[in-house]
SEKEZA-756615 format. One record per residue: x, y, z of N, C-alpha, C in turn. Coordinates in steps of 0.05 Angstrom, whole numbers, plus 32768, in hexadecimal, padded with zeros to 4 digits. Each point is the difference from the previous one (the first is absolute). Example, Ala and Ser with C-alpha at 12.3 -4.5 7.8 and 13.67 -1.06 7.14 Angstrom:
// SEKEZA-756615
81087F8E809C7FEE80188000801280188000/7FF980157FF28010801880017FF18016800E/
//
This chain:
// SEKEZA-756615
84C983D47C557FEC7FF080037FF07FF67FE9/800A800A7FEA7FF27FF47FE57FE980107FFD/7FFD801980067FE3800F7FFC800180147FEA/7FEC7FFB7FF07FFD80197FE67FE680098002/7FFF801B7FFE7FE6800D80037FEF7FFD7FE6/7FE77FF87FFF7FEF80057FEA7FE7800B8008/7FF080097FEE7FE8801180037FED7FF88013/7FFB7FE480067FEC7FFB8010800A7FEF8018/801D80058004800A7FF6801E80197FFE7FFB/800C7FE98008801E7FFC7FFD80057FE07FF5/80157FFC7FF280047FE47FFC80197FFA8013/7FF77FEA800E80147FFA801780017FE17FFC/801B7FF47FFB80067FEA7FFC7FF37FF17FE6/7FF5800F7FED7FF77FF77FE87FE080008002/7FF4800980167FE4800180087FF9801C8003/7FEB80097FF27FF4801B80017FED8002801A/800A801280137FF2800380197FEF801B7FFA/7FE77FFF80047FF180187FFD7FFF800C801C/7FF9801D80027FFE800E801980187FFE8010/80167FFB7FF6801980008010800780158015/7FEF80187FFA8006801480197FE880028014/7FF07FEE7FFB7FEB7FFB8019800A7FFD8018/7FFA800E8013800A7FFD801C7FF57FED800F/800B7FE980067FF47FE8800C80068004801F/8016800F800C800B8006801A7FFF801E8005/7FED800D80067FFD801F8001801680088013/80017FF080158011800F8018801D7FFC7FF7/80067FEC7FF0801F7FFB7FF7800480097FE3/7FEC800C7FF2800780057FE680077FEC7FEB/7FF47FE9800880087FE67FF07FE87FF87FE9/800780027FEA7FEE7FFC7FE880017FE37FF6/7FED7FFC7FF37FFB7FE27FEF80197FFD7FF2/800C80157FF080177FFB7FF280197FF98014/8000800B801680147FF5801480017FE38007/7FE87FF880027FFD7FE5800880077FEC7FE5/7FF880097FEE80087FF37FE6801D7FFE7FFA/800E80198005801C80037FFD80107FED8015/7FF680008019800B7FF080157FFD7FDE7FFB/7FED7FFC7FF47FFA7FE27FFA80137FFA7FE6/800380117FED80147FFB7FE9801C7FFE800D/80048012801280207FFE800D80017FE98013/7FEE7FF8801180027FE7800E7FFC7FE47FF7/7FF780007FE17FF57FE87FF780177FED8000/801680037FFF80167FE87FFF7FFB7FF0801D/7FFB800D80117FFA7FF1801E7FE67FF98002/7FEB800B7FF57FE47FFF80077FF57FE67FE9/800A80027FE67FF07FED7FEE800B7FE48006/80147FF6800A80087FE380077FEB7FF58013/7FF7801680137FED7FF480117FE47FFE7FF4/7FFB800B7FEB7FE480017FF47FFC7FEF7FE8/801A7FF17FF880017FF27FE87FF07FE67FFF/7FF07FFA7FF27FF37FEA7FF97FE97FFB8017/7FF98015800E7FEC7FFC80167FE980167FFB/7FEA7FF880057FE5800A7FFA7FFB80188012/7FFC801A7FF98003801680127FE1800B8007/7FFF800880197FEA80138006800D801C8003/7FF480137FF78008801B80047FEE8012800F/800D801280137FF08015800D7FFD80187FF4/7FE780017FF37FFC801B7FEB7FF180148011/8010801580007FFB801A800D7FFF80187FEE/7FEA80047FEE800580117FEC800580208007/7FFB8006801C8005801A800580148001801B/80107FEE800080167FFD80137FF58001801B/800A801380147FF8800580197FE8800D8003/7FF680097FED7FE9801280017FE57FF27FFB/80027FE47FF47FEA7FEF7FFE80007FE98009/7FEF7FED7FFE7FFE7FE78009800D7FEF7FED/80027FE4800B80147FEB7FF17FF07FE68001/80087FEF7FEA7FEF7FE8800280147FED7FF2/7FFA7FE5800580127FEB7FF77FF47FF57FE7/801280027FEA7FFA7FF87FE6800F7FE77FF8/7FF07FEB7FF5800E7FE67FFA7FFA7FFF7FE4/7FE980057FF37FF77FFE7FE9800780147FEA/80147FFA7FED800780147FEC7FFA7FF37FE3/7FED80087FF57FF57FF87FE5801680067FEB/80077FF17FEB800F800A7FEA7FF9801D7FFA/801580107FFD7FFB801C7FF37FFF8013801C/7FFB7FF58017800080138016801D800C8009/80127FEF7FFB801A8008800480147FF67FE6/801580067FFC800E7FFA7FE67FFD7FE67FF7/7FFD7FFC7FE67FFA7FE47FF480197FEF8004/8017800B800880177FED80077FFE7FEF8016/7FF1800A801480007FF3801A7FEE7FE58003/80147FEB80057FED7FE67FFE7FE980008013/7FED7FEC7FFA7FE97FFE801780037FE18006/7FEE7FFA80117FFC7FE1800A7FE28002800E/7FF17FF17FF07FE0800380097FFF7FE68015/7FF7800880157FF37FEC80187FE880028009/7FFA7FEF80097FE17FFD8008800480088020/7FF2801480077FFB8009801E7FF07FEB800C/800B7FF880177FEF7FEC800E7FEC8009800D/8000801D800B7FEA800A800F7FE580077FF0/800680087FE47FEA80097FF17FFE7FED7FE8/80117FED7FF97FFB7FF27FE9800780087FE8/800980197FFA800080117FEC802180017FFA/800580047FE3801B7FFE7FF6800B801D8006/801980018007800F801A8007801C7FFE7FF1/800580197FEE801480027FEE8014800D800F/80137FF0800D8013800E800D801980087FEE/800E80168004801A80067FF580127FEE800E/80167FF67FEB80177FF2800F801480147FFD/801280048016801280148006801A7FF57FF5/801680128002801A7FFA7FF7800680127FE3/7FED800D7FF5800480127FE77FFE80188009/801480127FF580018020800D7FE6800D7FF1/7FFB7FF67FE77FE8800F7FF57FE67FFA8010/7FFE7FE6800D7FE57FFC8011800380128019/80198000800C8004800E80187FF780227FFC/800E80077FE87FF8801D7FFD7FE280057FF7/7FF77FEC7FF07FE27FFF7FFA7FED80058014/800B7FF080197FEC800080148000801D8011/8019800D7FFF8001801C800B7FF080127FEF/80007FFB7FE07FF1800F7FF07FE380008009/7FF67FE980087FE3800180077FF88005801F/8015800F800D7FFF8007801A80037FEE8017/80107FE97FF980087FF0801580188008800F/80047FFB801B8016800A800F80107FE3800D/7FF17FF48010800F7FE9800D7FFA7FE77FEF/80167FEF7FFB7FFE7FE87FF380017FE88012/7FF17FEC7FFF7FFA7FEB801180067FE67FF1/800E7FED800D80067FE87FEE7FFC7FE48015/7FF97FEF7FED7FFA7FE5800C801C7FF28005/80007FED801080177FF0800680057FE47FF1/7FEE80047FE680047FEA7FE98000800D7FE7/800C7FEF7FED8000800A7FE77FED7FF27FEC/8000800A7FE87FEC7FF57FEE80037FE37FFB/801C7FF67FFF80017FE27FFB7FFC7FEE8015/7FFD800A80197FFC7FF180167FEE800D8019/7FE780067FF67FED801180107FF97FF5801C/80037FEA80047FFD7FF4801C80157FF9800F/801A80077FF580187FFF8010800B80188009/800C80048015800780198010802180037FFE/800580167FFA801D80077FFF800A80088018/7FEE800E801080088008801B7FED7FFC8012/80048000801B7FED800680128003801C800C/7FE7800D80038002801E800A7FE98003801A/8009800E80117FF2800C80177FFA801E7FFD/7FE6800B80047FFA801C80027FFC80078019/8012800D800C7FFC800A801E7FF480177FFE/7FE38008800A7FF4801680017FF980098019/800C801A80087FF68006801F7FE6800A7FFD/7FF27FF680137FE38010800980058019800B/80147FFE80118002801B800D800A80187FF0/800A7FFB7FEC800C80147FEF801C80078005/800D7FF38012801B8003800A80117FF17FF4/801880097FF280127FEE7FF180117FF18011/8004800B801A800F7FF780147FF57FE38006/7FE47FFD80027FF67FE6800680047FEB7FE6/8004800C7FEA80077FF27FE8801B7FF58000/801380108008801C7FFC800380037FE58019/7FF18007801280047FE880167FF17FE57FF6/7FEC7FFF7FF07FF37FE97FF480137FF57FF0/800C800D7FEC80137FF97FED80177FF2800E/8009800A800E801B7FF6800E7FF67FE58010/7FE87FFF800E7FF67FE6800A7FFF7FEB7FED/7FF380087FE67FFC7FEF7FEC80187FF37FF4/801480147FFF801B7FF77FF7800C7FE88012/7FFA8003801B800D7FEF80117FF47FE37FFB/7FE780017FFB7FF17FE57FF8800D7FF47FE7/800480107FEA80067FF77FEB80197FF67FFE/800E800D801380237FF580047FFD7FE7800D/7FF07FFB80117FFC7FE980117FFA7FE67FE9/7FF280087FEE7FF67FEB7FE9801A7FFD7FEC/80178010800280147FFF7FEF7FF9800F7FE5/7FF1801680027FF6800B7FE8800C801B8000/800C80097FE8800E801C7FFB7FE3800E7FF7/80008017800B7FE980137FF68009801B7FFC/7FEE80117FF1800880197FF67FEA80128005/80078018800D7FEC801480047FFC80167FF0/7FEA800A7FFE7FFF801C7FEF7FE7800F800E/8005801A7FFD7FE8801180087FEB7FFC7FE9/7FE68002800E7FE87FFC7FEE7FFD801A7FF0/800E8018800A7FFA801C7FF27FED800E8010/7FF57FF280137FEB800A801480077FFF801F/7FF07FF2800C80077FFB802180097FE68002/80007FF07FE980057FE2800580207FF77FFC/80027FE6800280177FF57FFB7FF87FE67FF2/80107FFB7FEB7FFC7FE67FEF80187FEF8007/7FFD7FE6800380177FEE800680017FE97FEB/800F7FFE7FED80007FEC7FED80127FEA8006/7FFB7FE87FF980117FEA800180027FF17FE8/801780007FEF80037FF77FE77FFE7FE08003/7FF27FF47FEA80007FE4800280097FF47FE6/80057FE5800080097FF57FE97FE67FF47FF2/80037FFA7FEB7FE97FF37FEF7FF27FE8800E/7FE580017FF97FF47FE7800A7FED80038015/7FFD8019800D7FEC800380157FE8800A7FF8/7FEA7FF380077FE780067FFA7FF680178011/7FF180167FF57FF48018800F7FF07FF38016/7FF47FE97FFE7FF27FF5801980127FFC801A/80167FF27FF580157FFA8015800E8014800D/800280177FED80108016800A7FEB80108015/7FEA80047FF67FED800F80117FFA7FF2801F/7FFD7FE57FFE7FFA7FF38016802080018013/801180027FF580198003800D8004801D800E/7FF780137FF27FFE801A80077FEE80088016/7FEA7FF080017FE980028014800D7FF2801B/800B7FEA7FFA800F7FF5801A80138011800F/8012800C7FEF8016801380097FF18019800B/7FE9800B7FF47FF58013800D7FF37FFB8019/7FF47FED80027FF27FF4801880167FFF8018/80137FF87FFB801C7FFB80118007801A800A/800080127FEB8009801E800A7FF0800E8010/7FE27FFA7FFC7FE88008801080037FF9801D/80057FE37FFE80047FF48020801B800E800D/801380037FF18017800C800E7FFA801E8008/7FF3800F7FEE8000801C80057FE1800B8005/7FED7FF080107FE880067FFE7FF5801B8003/80108012800F7FF6801C8004800A80107FE2/80117FF57FF2800980117FEB7FF67FF87FE4/7FFD7FE37FFB7FF97FF57FE97FE57FEF7FFF/7FF180027FE97FE87FF380027FFD7FF27FE3/7FEE7FEB7FFF7FFC7FF47FEA7FDF80047FF5/7FF5800E800E7FE580067FFF7FF6800E7FE6/7FF37FF77FF27FF7800B7FE67FF080178002/7FED800580127FF180148008800F80148009/7FFF80157FF5800D801C80057FF88006801D/7FE67FFF800A7FF580058017800C7FF28019/80047FE67FF5800C7FEC8014801E80038007/800D800E7FEC802180078002800480128017/7FEE8010800A800680178010801C800F7FF8/801180038010801980107FF580197FF27FF6/7FFA7FE17FFF80197FF07FF980037FFF7FE3/80167FF67FF8800D7FFE7FE77FF07FE97FF4/7FF480017FE57FF57FEA7FF380177FF27FEF/80067FE5800780157FF17FEF7FEC7FF37FEB/8001800B7FE97FEF7FF67FEB800D7FEA7FF0/7FF97FE57FFF800D7FF07FF27FF77FF97FE8/7FE5800D7FF67FF27FF87FEB800A80117FE6/8017800B80018008800D7FE8800A7FEA7FEE/80057FEB800B800D7FE37FF37FED7FF07FF0/7FE2800580017FEC7FF17FF67FFE80067FE2/7FF27FEE7FF27FFD80027FE27FF380197FFA/800A800E7FED7FF980187FF48004801D8015/80087FF88017800680158013801B80107FF6/7FFD80198008801680107FF8801080128019/801680097FF9800D80108015801080177FF0/80028018800C800E80147FF3801B7FF87FF8/800980067FE6801C7FF97FF98016800F800E/80167FF680078018800E8002800380157FEB/8007801A800A800480197FF27FEB800E7FF4/7FE77FF7800C7FE3800C7FF480008018800D/7FF080127FF47FFC8019800B7FE47FFE8010/7FFC800C80197FE57FFE800C7FF6801C8000/7FE57FFF80037FEF801D800280018005801B/8017800B800B80038008801B800E801F7FFE/800380108014800B80177FFF801E7FFA7FF8/800780147FEE801B7FFE7FF780087FEF7FE9/7FEB7FF17FFB80017FE87FEA80177FEC800C/7FFA7FF2801480147FED800A80007FE67FEE/80177FF5800680077FE57FF180017FE98012/7FF77FE97FF57FFF7FE98012801F7FF37FFD/801080058016801C80007FF8800B7FE6800F/80107FEE7FEF800E7FEB800D801380088014/80047FF0801880138008801580117FEB8008/80158006800E80127FEC800C7FF57FFC801F/80037FE580097FF18001801F800B80128011/801B80047FFF800B801780117FFA80197FFE/7FEE80087FEF7FF580187FFD7FE58003800C/7FF17FE680097FE57FFE800B80038004801E/8003801A800A8005800B80197FEF80158009/7FFC800A80167FEE801380098007801D7FEF/801B80027FF5800480177FF37FF680037FE3/7FF67FE47FF67FF17FFF7FE47FE880137FFC/800180117FED7FE980117FFA7FFB7FFB7FDF/7FE97FF27FFC7FFB7FFB7FE47FFC801A7FF0/7FF98016800C7FFA80177FF3801B800C7FF2/80147FF280058019800E7FF980087FF57FDE/7FF37FEB7FF880007FF47FE87FEC80077FED/800780147FEF7FEB800D7FEE801080007FE3/7FEE80087FF0800A80017FE2801880147FFB/800180118016801680187FFD80197FF7800F/7FFE7FE5801280157FF8800F800C7FE67FF9/7FF07FEF7FF480097FE37FFF801A7FFF7FE9/800580157FED80137FFA7FEE801B80028011/80018011801380198000801080047FE78013/7FE87FF9800880097FE6800D80077FE87FF0/7FF47FFE7FE780087FEC7FF1801B7FFF7FF8/800F80178002801E80027FF980127FEC8011/7FF07FFC801880137FEF80177FFB7FE37FF9/7FEF7FFC7FEE7FF87FE27FF47FE57FF58011/7FF97FE87FF07FE37FF8800680047FE98017/7FF38004801980027FF080117FF17FE17FFC/7FF27FFF7FEA7FF07FEA7FF880117FF67FE8/801880067FF7800E7FF67FEB80007FE17FFE/80037FF5801280037FE27FFE7FEA7FEE8007/7FE780107FFF7FE77FF480077FFA7FE97FF3/80087FFA7FE57FF67FE87FF080107FF18004/801B8001800680147FEE800A7FFA7FF0801A/7FEF800D80117FFB7FF380197FE77FF38001/7FFA7FF67FED7FE57FEE800180007FE58013/7FED7FFD800D80047FE880167FE57FF48000/80017FE7800A7FE97FEC80057FF58007801B/7FE7800380067FF2800180167FFE7FEA8012/80087FFE801A7FFE7FE8800E7FE97FF37FFE/80007FE680047FE67FED7FFF7FED80088017/
//
């Protein structure tokens, strides 16, 4: 794994990780160093999803024992100097935010070094911040039942198929399911979001007892929320192969649609099991080759 012991931690992938033996998952004996080593090992699959994209990281300094918060602003020196930055004005506050731009192993491991676990990415790149590379749905079950998510995902696939759109599912790493539609260049985030809203509304009309578009959690009841707003400007979604702060250190794992059945258990995909799964191949290997235009 490219690990060398040093006095104040361990050098992993050329980055010194302090407190490598700090336990982040007490029930599983998983340490901060384990997460850094996992990201180093999975980086050939993960880094292409992060490349040239501004990142938001989920910072959890004490792992499962403490709280987490989303971190966007990383001033110079906060993580390795080699990590590129992009300064963007936050529309909500009017203040500048220094985003880390992904795709660099030093940046990825530097984020772990400062206590970050999950990596969240935008659907746009630094050279075309208002254009979307994909459409994404985040299916979140208010009931907490993953079986509801599966049913909603299959119903969503039916609608996308009717529009002639190829889609790719992945686990969120928690209770949800993410469905991506790869796009050709030239789609604005506004148009992609509007299309996602229309599809979500159609899904909710067809499955009114199962799916809702209600933003208010109280109004959702026990239904699955089909969130279309991961597609909007500066919004993010957890990257494929990202670790989640969940029991077992689960992974947001790309799937083939024939795996999305009642037998699917997202808890099976963890930092300790994903390597064996990947020997069978990546079900999203042709994602970029399948770019499409959305119907008018």
